N, C-alpha and C positions, 0 to 999 in steps of 0.2 A: 308581581305585576308585569304585564307585557309592555315592552317599550314601543312607543308609537311616534310617528313623524307629524301627527296632527298638531295644529296650533290651538292650544287650549288656554283659558285664563290662568294667569300666574297665581299660585297660592303661596302665601307666606309659610315658610317651614316652621315646624314646632321648635321651641315654644313660640307661639304666635300671639299677637295681641289684637288681631282682627280676623274675621272669618272663623271664629271659634265655634266648635260644636260641643254642646253640653248634653251628655246622655243622661237620661233619668232611669234609675234602677227602681222599679216599683215592687221589688220583692222577687227578683229572678232567682231560680235555683242556682246554687253556687257553681256547679259544673258548667251550666249554660253561661253564666256570667263570665267565668274564666275564659271559656272558648271565645265568646263574643269580643271581649275587650282585647284578648291576645290577637285575634284575627284582624280586628279593625283599629288597632292602637294608633296607626299612622294618622287616622282621621278623627280621633277622640281627644279633645283637649281637657275635659273635666267630666267627672261623673258626680251626679247628685243622687244621694240615697233619699228617695222621695218621702215626703212628710215624716212620719215616725217609724218607718220600716226598719231603721237601724236598731231599734230597741227590741224588735221581735224576730230578727234574722239570726239564726243560730250560727251561720257561717260568716258573720261580719269580719272577724279577724282574718279569715282566709281571703275574703274579697279585698280588704284593705292591703294585705300583703301582696296580692296579685297586682293591684294598681301601682304600689310602690315599685315593684320589680319592673314594671313597664314605664315608669316615669310619668304616670298620669295622676293628677291631683284629684281630690274629692271634697265634697262638702255635704252637710246634712240639710234636709229640706227646711224651708222657712217655718213650716208648721211646728216642727220640733222646737225651734226658737220661741214661737208664740206660746206653746204649752208651758215652757219654762217661765215666760213673762207672766202668764196668767196665774201661775202659782207663786210668783214672787221669788223665782229661783234663777235670776240672771247670772249670778256668780257661778252657780252650778253648771249652767250652760257653757259658760266660758271655760270652766275647768274640764268639762267633758270634751270640748274641742281640743284643749291642750293635751289631755291624756291620750286622745286618739291620733295625735300628730297632724291635726288639720292645719293647712296653710290658708284655706278659704273658709269663710262662713257666710251664711245667708241670713239677712234680717228682713222680716216682712211684717205686714199688718193685714194680711188678706182675710183673716177671720175674726180676730179679736178687736176690741175697741181700743185702739192705740193711735193717738193723734200723730200727725206728720212730724211735728217738732219733737215729740217724745221719742218717736221711732228714730229720728235723726240723732238723738242723743245717744242711743244704743250703737248706732253706726260709728259715731265718734269714739265711744268707749272701746270699741273693738278694732278700730282702724289702725291703732298703733301696733297691734300684735298680729293681726290677720289681714288677708286680702278680703275686703268686704264686698259682697254682691248684695245689694238691696233689691227689693221687689216692690213694684208699684202696681196697684189694682186689687180688686176684691174678688174673692172666690164665689161669693153670692152674685149670681148674674144680674138680678134686679138692682141690687145695691151698686154694682159696678156700672151699670148703664146710667145711673143717676150721677156718676162722677164726671163732671164736665172736662173737656180737653184742657181748659186752663188750669184746673186743679191737678190733672195728671202731670202737666208740664211743671207746675210749681213743686209738686212732690218729687219729681225727678231731679230738679235743680237743687232742692233742699238736701236730698240724700248725697248727691255728688259733692256739694259744698261741705257736707259733714265728713266726707272722707271715703265714700263708696267708690270703688274702682270702676264698677259697672252697675247699671240699673237694669233689672229684668222686668219686662213688661208681661204681666200676668195673662195667661190663657188657660191655665190648669192643664192637667195631663190629658184632658179630653178635648181641648180647644173649644170650650163652651162658656167662657166667661172672660172678664177683663177686656182685652182687645178684640174679643169675639162676642158675638151675640149667642143666646142660648141654642140657636139652630146651627151654630158653627160658622156662620158668615162673619167675615171681618167687619169691624167698625172702620170703614175706609176713611171717613172724615176725621176720626180721632187719630188714625195713623198718619194721615197727611199733615194734620196740625202739629203732631210731635216732630215729624221729619222737617217741617218748616220752622220749628221753634228756635233753631240755632244750637240746640243740644248736639254735641258731636255724636254722629251715628256710631262711631267706634266704641262709644261708652254705653251703648244700648244693647240689650240681648232680648230678642223677640222669641217668646215661647211658641214653638211650632211643632206640635205633636203629629200633624198630618202632612201628607204630600202637598195638598192644596195650599196650606199655609206656607210651607217651605218654598214652594214655587213662586208664590206671590212676592215674598220678601226678596228672593234671589233676583227676580225680574225687576222689582222696584228699586232695590238698593244696590244689588250687584252680588257677585259670587263671594265677596268677602264680608257679607253681613253676618253678624253674630246670632246664632240660633240655639235655643234651649229646649228642654223637654223632648229631646229626640229619643225615640225608642231604639234599643240596641240593634234590633233586626233591620232598622232603617238607615243605619249609618252609611253603608256603601251606596245605597240608593240616593241619599242626600248628597254625597260627594259627586255622583254623576250629574245631579241637578246643578250643582255649583259649577261644573266644568262644561255644561252644555252637551252632555252625553246621553241625555234622556229627552224624549219627544217634547216634554213640557218646556224645556229651555234650549232646545236644539238650535233655534234661530236667534236666541237672545244676544249672543256675543259675537256674531259673525259680522 
């Protein structure tokens, strides 16, 4: 990196607890994955192996070894958790995470019929052994839009009380559900209600797979907002947004 005299927003060094970037691996080729995380490791805090890709990726051991060598933690997507719950195999899910050396796990109910309290019970069961990231919001856009802001906030608080370290706000890897409408537009009223709810913003992770979403949350919350579902190729671009080095945020922090 080139040294500069510019005054830029201060970023907490790794390991950091705010301003984290969670990269989603949706099945990247192993060589590409290695190159990307090695090149951008200063800006990557956590890698999520999306949905169930970890079960069909031949190079998973190599990917995990690469992350360990770089000091980057990883977790499996919440859909894999949900598949285990659907088949009554919670203990097998926990054992899988143990065997793979996971420090982090994701607990979600984005697809299956799993009530808020029951989901929180799984958070509590895992929180003694893992750092739990829970997820709130549904993957089905119509179902998600019917979930009122008050229910979102109640679910967030329930998961945090059960032991979740952070709560991820669903947007899918496409940015078309959860906190977004099917056309990709943000549900601004929902976001403002959550931000005004008193839930600590440092305990929230906003899924932002697009530059438009990333820009909104950086401008609204600040450069140290926690962002997830970031594509590997977008990591450096996101960091320039955080620092006001891209047109979209150039004037935001002056």
